Backbone as a printed PyTorch tensor [residue, N CA C, xyz], in Angstrom:
tensor([[[  3.2380,  14.7380, -23.0420],
         [  3.7690,  13.5990, -22.3140],
         [  3.3330,  13.6900, -20.8560]],

        [[  2.9820,  12.5960, -20.2640],
         [  2.4930,  12.5340, -18.8930],
         [  3.6170,  12.7570, -17.8950]],

        [[  3.2600,  13.2980, -16.7270],
         [  4.2190,  13.4700, -15.6470],
         [  4.4800,  12.1630, -14.9130]],

        [[  3.7140,  11.1470, -15.2040],
         [  3.8780,   9.8640, -14.5370],
         [  4.7730,   8.9740, -15.3720]],

        [[  5.7990,   8.4590, -14.7370],
         [  6.7000,   7.5240, -15.4060],
         [  6.3470,   6.1220, -14.9490]],

        [[  5.9630,   5.2800, -15.8640],
         [  5.6250,   3.9120, -15.5210],
         [  6.8760,   3.0420, -15.6120]],

        [[  7.9600,   3.5180, -15.0250],
         [  9.2180,   2.8100, -15.0260],
         [  9.0820,   1.5610, -14.1590]],

        [[  9.0590,   0.4130, -14.7860],
         [  8.8320,  -0.8290, -14.0610],
         [ 10.1580,  -1.5420, -13.8140]],

        [[ 11.0020,  -0.9620, -13.0190],
         [ 12.3070,  -1.5610, -12.7650],
         [ 12.4290,  -2.0690, -11.3360]],

        [[ 11.3390,  -2.5120, -10.7710],
         [ 11.3810,  -3.0520,  -9.4320],
         [ 11.7390,  -4.5240,  -9.4310]],

        [[ 12.3030,  -4.9700,  -8.3060],
         [ 12.6390,  -6.3840,  -8.1750],
         [ 12.5640,  -6.7630,  -6.7050]],

        [[ 11.7810,  -7.7960,  -6.4350],
         [ 11.6480,  -8.3270,  -5.0810],
         [ 11.8370,  -9.8390,  -5.1560]],

        [[ 12.5240, -10.3780,  -4.1650],
         [ 12.7620, -11.8250,  -4.1060],
         [ 12.1470, -12.3500,  -2.8110]],

        [[ 11.2760, -13.3350,  -2.9280],
         [ 10.6180, -13.9470,  -1.7910],
         [ 11.2850, -15.2810,  -1.4860]],

        [[ 11.3930, -15.5980,  -0.1900],
         [ 12.0150, -16.8500,   0.2530],
         [ 11.0500, -17.6090,   1.1610]],

        [[ 11.0650, -18.9260,   1.0380],
         [ 10.1690, -19.7510,   1.8520],
         [ 10.4770, -19.6610,   3.3430]],

        [[ 11.7380, -19.5640,   3.6890],
         [ 12.1300, -19.5860,   5.0980],
         [ 12.7270, -18.2590,   5.5420]],

        [[ 12.8640, -18.1170,   6.8450],
         [ 13.4730, -16.9190,   7.4160],
         [ 14.9260, -16.7980,   6.9600]],

        [[ 15.4620, -15.6040,   7.0480],
         [ 16.8710, -15.3290,   6.7300],
         [ 17.2590, -15.7300,   5.3080]],

        [[ 16.3230, -15.5660,   4.3730],
         [ 16.5800, -15.7520,   2.9470],
         [ 17.0050, -17.1870,   2.6030]],

        [[ 16.3990, -18.1350,   3.2750],
         [ 16.7030, -19.5460,   3.0660],
         [ 15.5400, -20.2350,   2.3500]],

        [[ 15.8110, -21.4040,   1.7970],
         [ 14.7810, -22.1930,   1.1310],
         [ 14.5700, -21.7450,  -0.3070]],

        [[ 13.5300, -22.2990,  -0.9120],
         [ 13.2110, -21.9370,  -2.2960],
         [ 12.9120, -20.4470,  -2.3780]],

        [[ 13.1460, -19.8850,  -3.5710],
         [ 12.8970, -18.4440,  -3.7520],
         [ 12.0860, -18.2060,  -5.0150]],

        [[ 11.4690, -17.0470,  -5.0450],
         [ 10.7040, -16.6150,  -6.2190],
         [ 11.0450, -15.1440,  -6.4630]],

        [[ 11.5650, -14.8640,  -7.6480],
         [ 11.9430, -13.5030,  -8.0310],
         [ 10.7960, -12.8740,  -8.8080]],

        [[ 10.4270, -11.6690,  -8.4150],
         [  9.2780, -11.0050,  -9.0240],
         [  9.6710,  -9.5880,  -9.4530]],

        [[  9.3230,  -9.2350, -10.6760],
         [  9.6340,  -7.9070, -11.1980],
         [  8.3790,  -7.2020, -11.6820]],

        [[  7.2140,  -7.6920, -11.2650],
         [  5.9370,  -7.1580, -11.7070],
         [  4.8830,  -7.4760, -10.6660]],

        [[  3.6290,  -7.2350, -10.9720],
         [  2.5360,  -7.6270, -10.0930],
         [  2.3990,  -9.1430, -10.1270]],

        [[  1.9840,  -9.7120,  -9.0010],
         [  1.7200, -11.1520,  -8.9280],
         [  0.4670, -11.3350,  -8.0840]],

        [[ -0.6190, -11.7790,  -8.7120],
         [ -1.9050, -11.8750,  -8.0180],
         [ -2.0270, -13.1050,  -7.1260]],

        [[ -1.1980, -14.1170,  -7.3440],
         [ -1.2660, -15.3160,  -6.5090],
         [  0.0760, -16.0290,  -6.5440]],

        [[  0.8030, -15.9770,  -5.4400],
         [  2.1430, -16.5600,  -5.3820],
         [  2.1470, -18.0260,  -4.9780]],

        [[  1.0030, -18.5930,  -4.6410],
         [  0.9730, -19.9600,  -4.1210],
         [  1.4790, -20.9910,  -5.1260]],

        [[  1.4340, -20.6960,  -6.4040],
         [  1.9610, -21.6560,  -7.3770],
         [  3.4960, -21.6160,  -7.4490]],

        [[  4.1120, -20.5780,  -6.8680],
         [  5.5690, -20.4550,  -6.8840],
         [  6.1980, -20.8920,  -5.5630]],

        [[  5.5360, -20.5390,  -4.4450],
         [  6.0500, -20.8750,  -3.1120],
         [  4.8960, -21.3330,  -2.2300]],

        [[  5.1540, -22.3310,  -1.4050],
         [  4.1020, -22.8000,  -0.4960],
         [  3.9610, -21.8770,   0.7130]],

        [[  5.0150, -21.1660,   1.0460],
         [  4.9880, -20.2010,   2.1510],
         [  6.0620, -19.1430,   1.8730]],

        [[  6.0340, -18.0720,   2.6310],
         [  7.0260, -17.0110,   2.4510],
         [  7.3060, -16.3760,   3.8080]],

        [[  8.5580, -16.4820,   4.2650],
         [  8.9090, -15.9480,   5.5750],
         [  9.9420, -14.8310,   5.5310]],

        [[ 10.5420, -14.5740,   4.3720],
         [ 11.4870, -13.4690,   4.2630],
         [ 11.5010, -12.9800,   2.8260]],

        [[ 11.9700, -11.7480,   2.6410],
         [ 12.0890, -11.2190,   1.2790],
         [ 13.1360, -10.1250,   1.2300]],

        [[ 13.5730,  -9.8550,   0.0170],
         [ 14.5890,  -8.8280,  -0.2380],
         [ 14.0860,  -7.9780,  -1.3980]],

        [[ 13.9630,  -6.6650,  -1.1710],
         [ 13.5870,  -5.7420,  -2.2370],
         [ 14.8830,  -5.1590,  -2.7730]],

        [[ 15.2200,  -5.5170,  -4.0020],
         [ 16.4670,  -5.0460,  -4.5970],
         [ 16.3040,  -3.6880,  -5.2550]],

        [[ 15.1120,  -3.4020,  -5.7680],
         [ 14.8510,  -2.0860,  -6.3520],
         [ 13.3460,  -1.8480,  -6.4030]],

        [[ 12.9830,  -0.5900,  -6.4150],
         [ 11.5740,  -0.2310,  -6.4840],
         [ 10.8560,  -0.3430,  -5.1510]],

        [[  9.5400,  -0.1750,  -5.1990],
         [  8.6780,  -0.3040,  -4.0300],
         [  7.5320,  -1.2440,  -4.3620]],

        [[  7.0810,  -1.9830,  -3.3640],
         [  6.0180,  -2.9520,  -3.5450],
         [  5.0360,  -2.8820,  -2.3890]],

        [[  3.7920,  -3.2270,  -2.6780],
         [  2.8110,  -3.5310,  -1.6360],
         [  2.6970,  -5.0390,  -1.6420]],

        [[  2.7450,  -5.6420,  -0.4630],
         [  2.5320,  -7.0790,  -0.3500],
         [  1.2430,  -7.3030,   0.4310]],

        [[  0.5710,  -8.3960,   0.1160],
         [ -0.7490,  -8.6970,   0.6790],
         [ -0.7500, -10.1040,   1.2490]],

        [[ -1.5230, -10.3120,   2.3110],
         [ -1.5620, -11.6420,   2.9130],
         [ -2.6380, -12.5450,   2.3140]],

        [[ -3.3030, -12.0690,   1.2530],
         [ -4.2910, -12.8750,   0.5440],
         [ -4.0840, -12.7110,  -0.9610]],

        [[ -4.5340, -13.6730,  -1.7560],
         [ -4.4130, -13.5350,  -3.2130],
         [ -5.2260, -12.3550,  -3.7510]],

        [[ -4.9290, -11.9650,  -4.9660],
         [ -5.6500, -10.9070,  -5.6840],
         [ -5.6170,  -9.5560,  -4.9780]],

        [[ -4.4830,  -9.2550,  -4.3390],
         [ -4.2490,  -7.9360,  -3.7460],
         [ -5.2940,  -7.5930,  -2.6880]],

        [[ -5.6260,  -8.5690,  -1.8540],
         [ -6.6110,  -8.3450,  -0.7920],
         [ -6.0030,  -8.7140,   0.5520]],

        [[ -6.7210,  -8.3730,   1.5990],
         [ -6.2700,  -8.6660,   2.9510],
         [ -5.3720,  -7.5670,   3.4830]],

        [[ -4.6070,  -7.9040,   4.5030],
         [ -3.6780,  -6.9460,   5.0850],
         [ -2.6100,  -6.5850,   4.0670]],

        [[ -2.1810,  -5.3280,   4.1190],
         [ -1.1920,  -4.8100,   3.1730],
         [  0.0250,  -4.3010,   3.9380]],

        [[  1.1680,  -4.3590,   3.2850],
         [  2.3900,  -3.8270,   3.8760],
         [  3.2330,  -3.2170,   2.7630]],

        [[  3.7430,  -2.0210,   2.9900],
         [  4.5830,  -1.2980,   2.0440],
         [  6.0320,  -1.7270,   2.2450]],

        [[  6.6930,  -2.0820,   1.1510],
         [  8.0920,  -2.4900,   1.2340],
         [  8.9160,  -1.7140,   0.2190]],

        [[  9.9740,  -1.0930,   0.7280],
         [ 10.9090,  -0.4030,  -0.1480],
         [ 12.2400,  -1.1390,  -0.0900]],

        [[ 13.2120,  -0.6530,  -0.8180],
         [ 14.5060,  -1.3280,  -0.9300],
         [ 15.0390,  -1.6900,   0.4570]],

        [[ 15.4000,  -2.9580,   0.6040],
         [ 15.9290,  -3.4310,   1.8780],
         [ 15.7400,  -4.9180,   2.0460]],

        [[ 16.2060,  -5.4110,   3.1890],
         [ 16.1050,  -6.8260,   3.5040],
         [ 15.1480,  -7.0290,   4.6640]],

        [[ 14.3020,  -8.0100,   4.5320],
         [ 13.2980,  -8.3330,   5.5440],
         [ 13.5020,  -9.8110,   5.8970]],

        [[ 14.4380, -10.0750,   6.8370],
         [ 14.8530, -11.4330,   7.1630],
         [ 13.7530, -12.2530,   7.8270]],

        [[ 12.8540, -11.5850,   8.5380],
         [ 11.7390, -12.2730,   9.1880],
         [ 10.5630, -11.3130,   9.2100]],

        [[  9.9890, -11.0530,   8.0340],
         [  8.9320, -10.0510,   7.9320],
         [  7.6950, -10.4580,   8.7290]],

        [[  7.4830, -11.7600,   8.9390],
         [  6.2960, -12.2180,   9.6540],
         [  6.2690, -11.6310,  11.0660]],

        [[  7.3870, -11.6630,  11.7790],
         [  7.4460, -11.0950,  13.1260],
         [  7.3010,  -9.5780,  13.0750]],

        [[  7.9400,  -8.9610,  12.0990],
         [  7.9180,  -7.5070,  11.9740],
         [  6.4980,  -6.9980,  11.7450]],

        [[  5.7140,  -7.6790,  10.9250],
         [  4.3780,  -7.2340,  10.5880],
         [  3.3050,  -7.8110,  11.4970]],

        [[  3.6360,  -8.8420,  12.2390],
         [  2.6570,  -9.4800,  13.0770],
         [  1.6670, -10.3420,  12.3090]],

        [[  2.0600, -10.8050,  11.1470],
         [  1.1880, -11.6570,  10.3380],
         [  1.3740, -13.1010,  10.7500]],

        [[  0.2900, -13.8390,  10.7620],
         [  0.3920, -15.2660,  11.0360],
         [  0.4720, -16.0620,   9.7370]],

        [[ -0.0570, -15.5090,   8.6590],
         [  0.0150, -16.1690,   7.3540],
         [  1.1960, -15.6300,   6.5810]],

        [[  1.2410, -15.9050,   5.3210],
         [  2.3540, -15.4310,   4.5160],
         [  1.8970, -14.4640,   3.4470]],

        [[  2.8410, -13.9950,   2.6820],
         [  2.5300, -13.1300,   1.5530],
         [  1.9190, -13.9900,   0.4600]],

        [[  0.7900, -13.5660,  -0.0720],
         [  0.0990, -14.3340,  -1.1120],
         [  0.0480, -13.5860,  -2.4520]],

        [[  0.2200, -12.2600,  -2.4300],
         [  0.2490, -11.4860,  -3.6760],
         [  1.0690, -10.2250,  -3.4510]],

        [[  1.5290,  -9.6310,  -4.5430],
         [  2.2870,  -8.3830,  -4.4320],
         [  1.9960,  -7.5060,  -5.6450]],

        [[  2.1190,  -6.2190,  -5.4290],
         [  1.8820,  -5.2460,  -6.4960],
         [  3.0510,  -4.2630,  -6.4960]],

        [[  3.6460,  -4.0710,  -7.6730],
         [  4.7070,  -3.0950,  -7.8010],
         [  4.1120,  -1.6980,  -7.8960]],

        [[  4.7240,  -0.7510,  -7.2170],
         [  4.2440,   0.6270,  -7.2450],
         [  5.0760,   1.3900,  -8.2640]],

        [[  4.4320,   1.8900,  -9.3280],
         [  5.1900,   2.6240, -10.3490],
         [  5.7180,   3.9450,  -9.7920]],

        [[  6.8660,   4.3490, -10.2890],
         [  7.4130,   5.6450,  -9.8940],
         [  6.5270,   6.7560, -10.4340]],

        [[  6.3800,   7.8120,  -9.6620],
         [  5.5640,   8.9520, -10.0750],
         [  6.3800,  10.2220,  -9.9060]],

        [[  6.4430,  10.9950, -10.9470],
         [  7.0790,  12.3150, -10.8870],
         [  5.9980,  13.3140, -11.2550]],

        [[  5.8750,  14.3330, -10.4680],
         [  4.8370,  15.3240, -10.7110],
         [  4.0680,  15.6040,  -9.4370]],

        [[  2.9490,  16.2530,  -9.6000],
         [  2.1730,  16.6420,  -8.4280],
         [  1.3840,  15.4610,  -7.8640]],

        [[  0.9700,  15.6220,  -6.6240],
         [  0.1400,  14.6500,  -5.9280],
         [ -1.1490,  15.3560,  -5.5420]],

        [[ -2.2860,  14.7300,  -5.8680],
         [ -3.5870,  15.3030,  -5.4940],
         [ -4.5570,  14.1830,  -5.1500]],

        [[ -5.2160,  14.3670,  -4.0130],
         [ -6.2340,  13.4170,  -3.5820],
         [ -7.3020,  14.1960,  -2.8280]],

        [[ -8.5510,  13.8730,  -3.0980],
         [ -9.6620,  14.4840,  -2.3760],
         [-10.2580,  13.4220,  -1.4690]],

        [[-10.3240,  13.7220,  -0.1730],
         [-10.8700,  12.7780,   0.7940],
         [-12.2600,  13.2320,   1.2210]],

        [[-13.1110,  12.2470,   1.5290],
         [-14.4990,  12.5090,   1.9050],
         [-14.8170,  11.7990,   3.2150]],

        [[-15.6300,  12.4440,   3.9920],
         [-16.0070,  11.9240,   5.3020],
         [-16.8710,  10.6620,   5.2060]],

        [[-17.7050,  10.5780,   4.1840],
         [-18.6490,   9.4580,   4.0680],
         [-18.4950,   8.7180,   2.7370]],

        [[-19.1760,   7.5700,   2.6530],
         [-19.2310,   6.8000,   1.4120],
         [-19.7940,   7.6550,   0.2760]],

        [[-19.4990,   7.2380,  -0.9510],
         [-20.0240,   7.8820,  -2.1650],
         [-19.7650,   9.3830,  -2.2120]],

        [[-18.5910,   9.7740,  -1.7420],
         [-18.1260,  11.1720,  -1.8090],
         [-19.0610,  12.1180,  -1.0550]],

        [[-19.5710,  11.6760,   0.0730],
         [-20.4820,  12.4920,   0.8800],
         [-19.7980,  13.1120,   2.0810]],

        [[-20.4730,  14.0730,   2.6800],
         [-19.9720,  14.7440,   3.8760],
         [-18.8910,  15.7510,   3.5580]],

        [[-18.1220,  16.1150,   4.5780],
         [-17.0260,  17.0580,   4.3920],
         [-16.0280,  16.4960,   3.3820]],

        [[-15.3650,  17.3870,   2.6710],
         [-14.3170,  16.9430,   1.7500],
         [-13.1800,  17.9490,   1.7540]],

        [[-11.9920,  17.4490,   1.5000],
         [-10.7960,  18.2840,   1.4500],
         [ -9.8630,  17.7460,   0.3840]],

        [[ -9.2450,  18.6560,  -0.3410],
         [ -8.2530,  18.2540,  -1.3290],
         [ -6.8760,  18.3330,  -0.6970]],

        [[ -6.0950,  17.2830,  -0.8990],
         [ -4.7550,  17.2050,  -0.3240],
         [ -3.7190,  17.1600,  -1.4360]],

        [[ -2.5780,  17.7910,  -1.1770],
         [ -1.4670,  17.7420,  -2.1110],
         [ -0.1670,  17.3240,  -1.4190]],

        [[ -0.2510,  17.1390,  -0.1070],
         [  0.9260,  16.7090,   0.6360],
         [  0.4980,  15.7570,   1.7520]],

        [[  1.4590,  15.2410,   2.4760],
         [  1.1840,  14.2830,   3.5380],
         [  0.3310,  14.9210,   4.6320]],

        [[ -0.4280,  14.0990,   5.3300],
         [ -1.2560,  14.5540,   6.4380],
         [ -1.1010,  13.5770,   7.5970]],

        [[ -0.4760,  14.0250,   8.6800],
         [ -0.2300,  13.1660,   9.8400],
         [ -1.4960,  12.8350,  10.6150]],

        [[ -2.5010,  13.7230,  10.5470],
         [ -3.7070,  13.5030,  11.3370],
         [ -4.8510,  14.3290,  10.7470]],

        [[ -5.8270,  13.6620,  10.1160],
         [ -6.9260,  14.4100,   9.4730],
         [ -7.8060,  15.1010,  10.5100]],

        [[ -7.8550,  14.5860,  11.7330],
         [ -8.6530,  15.2340,  12.7800],
         [ -8.0300,  16.5770,  13.1600]],

        [[ -6.7220,  16.6020,  13.3510],
         [ -6.0420,  17.8490,  13.7110],
         [ -6.0740,  18.8620,  12.5750]],

        [[ -5.8130,  18.4020,  11.3540],
         [ -5.7170,  19.3320,  10.2360],
         [ -7.0780,  19.8120,   9.7330]],

        [[ -8.0200,  18.8940,   9.5910],
         [ -9.2910,  19.2420,   8.9550],
         [-10.5040,  19.1650,   9.8820]],

        [[-10.2930,  18.7350,  11.1250],
         [-11.4260,  18.5140,  12.0450],
         [-12.4020,  17.5060,  11.4470]],

        [[-11.8460,  16.5020,  10.8120],
         [-12.6140,  15.4640,  10.1400],
         [-12.4110,  14.1730,  10.9310]],

        [[-13.4850,  13.5530,  11.4060],
         [-13.3650,  12.3920,  12.2910],
         [-13.2330,  11.0650,  11.5500]],

        [[-13.5000,  11.0520,  10.2550],
         [-13.4520,   9.7980,   9.5110],
         [-13.2460,  10.0840,   8.0290]],

        [[-12.7470,   9.1060,   7.3140],
         [-12.5750,   9.1890,   5.8650],
         [-13.0670,   7.8710,   5.3000]],

        [[-14.1580,   7.8960,   4.5160],
         [-14.7670,   6.6690,   4.0040],
         [-14.7480,   6.5440,   2.4810]],

        [[-14.2950,   7.5940,   1.7800],
         [-14.1540,   7.5140,   0.3250],
         [-13.1320,   8.5560,  -0.1150]],

        [[-12.6010,   8.3710,  -1.3200],
         [-11.6280,   9.3420,  -1.8250],
         [-11.5340,   9.2470,  -3.3400]],

        [[-10.9490,  10.2820,  -3.9050],
         [-10.6520,  10.3180,  -5.3320],
         [ -9.1820,  10.7070,  -5.4620]],

        [[ -8.3740,   9.7830,  -5.9470],
         [ -6.9530,  10.0480,  -6.1570],
         [ -6.8020,  10.5410,  -7.5880]],

        [[ -6.4430,  11.8100,  -7.7300],
         [ -6.2740,  12.3880,  -9.0530],
         [ -4.8560,  12.1960,  -9.5900]],

        [[ -3.8660,  12.3950,  -8.7250],
         [ -2.4640,  12.3090,  -9.1590],
         [ -1.6220,  11.6450,  -8.0840]],

        [[ -0.7310,  10.7700,  -8.5000],
         [  0.2160,  10.1440,  -7.5870],
         [ -0.3210,   8.8810,  -6.9430]],

        [[  0.5130,   8.3260,  -6.1010],
         [  0.1980,   7.1070,  -5.3660],
         [  0.3160,   7.4230,  -3.8780]],

        [[ -0.6310,   6.9280,  -3.0830],
         [ -0.7430,   7.2870,  -1.6780],
         [ -0.8620,   6.0530,  -0.8030]],

        [[ -0.4760,   6.2110,   0.4620],
         [ -0.7410,   5.2180,   1.4990],
         [ -1.6500,   5.8700,   2.5270]],

        [[ -2.7010,   5.1630,   2.9110],
         [ -3.5980,   5.6240,   3.9630],
         [ -3.3700,   4.7250,   5.1740]],

        [[ -3.3800,   5.3300,   6.3700],
         [ -3.1170,   4.6040,   7.6130],
         [ -4.3110,   4.7410,   8.5510]],

        [[ -4.5600,   3.6900,   9.3390],
         [ -5.7100,   3.7050,  10.2320],
         [ -5.4750,   4.5390,  11.4860]],

        [[ -4.2510,   4.9050,  11.7670],
         [ -3.9550,   5.7190,  12.9440],
         [ -3.1920,   6.9760,  12.5290]],

        [[ -3.2720,   8.0150,  13.3630],
         [ -2.4710,   9.2150,  13.0790],
         [ -0.9770,   8.8850,  13.0600]],

        [[ -0.2080,   9.7610,  12.4420],
         [  1.2500,   9.6700,  12.3800],
         [  1.7280,   8.4240,  11.6400]],

        [[  0.9490,   8.0030,  10.6270],
         [  1.3450,   6.9300,   9.7120],
         [  1.6040,   5.6020,  10.4330]],

        [[  0.6670,   5.2380,  11.2950],
         [  0.7890,   3.9770,  12.0360],
         [ -0.4450,   3.1170,  11.8050]],

        [[ -0.3020,   1.8440,  12.1310],
         [ -1.4100,   0.9100,  12.0200],
         [ -1.5170,   0.3100,  10.6290]],

        [[ -2.6470,  -0.3470,  10.3910],
         [ -2.8710,  -0.9540,   9.0810],
         [ -2.8210,   0.1090,   7.9980]],

        [[ -2.4430,  -0.3100,   6.7970],
         [ -2.3390,   0.6360,   5.6970],
         [ -3.0760,   0.1230,   4.4730]],

        [[ -3.3570,   1.0630,   3.5650],
         [ -4.0290,   0.7300,   2.3100],
         [ -3.3970,   1.5680,   1.2010]],

        [[ -3.0220,   0.8930,   0.1200],
         [ -2.4150,   1.5350,  -1.0470],
         [ -3.5120,   2.0890,  -1.9480]],

        [[ -3.3620,   3.3490,  -2.3500],
         [ -4.3280,   4.0160,  -3.2170],
         [ -3.6030,   4.5270,  -4.4630]],

        [[ -3.9920,   4.0110,  -5.6140],
         [ -3.4530,   4.5140,  -6.8750],
         [ -4.5170,   5.3890,  -7.5220]],

        [[ -4.2130,   6.1060,  -8.5940],
         [ -5.2140,   7.0040,  -9.1870],
         [ -6.5250,   6.2850,  -9.5090]],

        [[ -7.6200,   6.9150,  -9.0980],
         [ -8.9440,   6.3600,  -9.3290],
         [ -9.9360,   6.8390,  -8.2860]],

        [[-11.1780,   6.4280,  -8.4470],
         [-12.2420,   6.7810,  -7.5090],
         [-12.5160,   5.5950,  -6.5960]],

        [[-12.5900,   5.8690,  -5.3140],
         [-12.8670,   4.8550,  -4.3040],
         [-14.1160,   5.3010,  -3.5490]],

        [[-15.2670,   4.8100,  -3.9860],
         [-16.5640,   5.2570,  -3.4620],
         [-16.8820,   4.7590,  -2.0600]],

        [[-16.3380,   3.6080,  -1.6850],
         [-16.6620,   3.0530,  -0.3730],
         [-15.5570,   2.1120,   0.0900]],

        [[-14.8750,   2.5010,   1.1570],
         [-13.8430,   1.6260,   1.7020],
         [-14.4810,   0.3810,   2.3140]],

        [[-15.7190,   0.4860,   2.7770],
         [-16.4370,  -0.6790,   3.3160],
         [-16.5920,  -1.7470,   2.2300]],

        [[-16.9340,  -1.3120,   1.0100],
         [-17.1030,  -2.2590,  -0.0940],
         [-15.7810,  -2.8990,  -0.5100]],

        [[-14.6880,  -2.3050,  -0.0980],
         [-13.3610,  -2.8440,  -0.4130],
         [-12.8810,  -3.8050,   0.6760]],

        [[-13.7630,  -4.1400,   1.6090],
         [-13.4020,  -5.0500,   2.6870],
         [-12.7630,  -4.3660,   3.8720]],

        [[-12.8960,  -3.0560,   3.9630],
         [-12.2930,  -2.3050,   5.0560],
         [-13.3600,  -1.7750,   6.0150]],

        [[-14.3900,  -2.5410,   6.2220],
         [-15.4760,  -2.1470,   7.1130],
         [-14.9450,  -1.9560,   8.5310]],

        [[-15.3320,  -0.8710,   9.1530],
         [-14.9220,  -0.5940,  10.5240],
         [-13.5590,   0.0450,  10.6620]],

        [[-12.8430,   0.2200,   9.5700],
         [-11.5260,   0.8500,   9.6230],
         [-11.6630,   2.3420,   9.4040]],

        [[-11.0410,   3.1200,  10.2820],
         [-11.0290,   4.5770,  10.1360],
         [ -9.6510,   4.9690,   9.6290]],

        [[ -9.6050,   5.7090,   8.5440],
         [ -8.3340,   6.1450,   7.9750],
         [ -8.0240,   7.5330,   8.5050]],

        [[ -6.9130,   7.6610,   9.2270],
         [ -6.6240,   8.8860,   9.9590],
         [ -5.3900,   9.6480,   9.4900]],

        [[ -4.5560,   9.0550,   8.6350],
         [ -3.4040,   9.7830,   8.1050],
         [ -3.0960,   9.2690,   6.7020]],

        [[ -2.4950,  10.1520,   5.8830],
         [ -2.1990,   9.8310,   4.4920],
         [ -0.7890,  10.2880,   4.1410]],

        [[ -0.1020,   9.4970,   3.3330],
         [  1.2700,   9.8390,   2.9260],
         [  1.4430,   9.5590,   1.4370]],

        [[  2.1260,  10.4640,   0.7580],
         [  2.4560,  10.2660,  -0.6540],
         [  3.5720,   9.2430,  -0.7720]],

        [[  3.5170,   8.4370,  -1.8160],
         [  4.6230,   7.5140,  -2.0970],
         [  5.5080,   8.2530,  -3.0920]],

        [[  6.6060,   8.7130,  -2.6030],
         [  7.5150,   9.5440,  -3.3990],
         [  8.3860,   8.6770,  -4.3060]],

        [[  9.0930,   9.3060,  -5.2080],
         [  9.9030,   8.6050,  -6.2000],
         [ 11.2410,   8.1160,  -5.6550]],

        [[ 11.3710,   8.0330,  -4.3320],
         [ 12.6320,   7.5830,  -3.7390],
         [ 12.7500,   6.0700,  -3.6580]],

        [[ 11.7770,   5.3560,  -4.1980],
         [ 11.8120,   3.8850,  -4.1050],
         [ 12.9070,   3.3160,  -4.9750]]])
């Protein structure tokens, strides 16, 4: 039996207006395009689980991690001018976390295997950039600035040969955090 539990018990509710007003859309799974449910989204409530929300359809564009809580005016909090257009539920993971990061595209340059959070890859590994990775176990968030700040990118198990090809050209990923089962 796998150490990963695909327990899909998340629930997020999106609202057209601030402060949980207007039409709403309840989501308990991934949604690649919310425009058919809501014309805009200015607030949301995560009742259970964790989600990544995106400002473009098909899980693209800017990303934001949301855990249980209320976001009465997420647009101001995130600095987004548009709205949420897609969301992905993050499955709970129990077990070890492993990710190998690489300095260059296509798994080139320096590489390091990680099993825990890293506040700053420059301080820990003397690595100035991270352009590809292989996530072996667990779910991770990568941040463009040290100490888990700035834009973020959700990484689930798989090989990521080029962040540039994923639309992240010019972004330097400087810190990484495991998404723990506390969602």
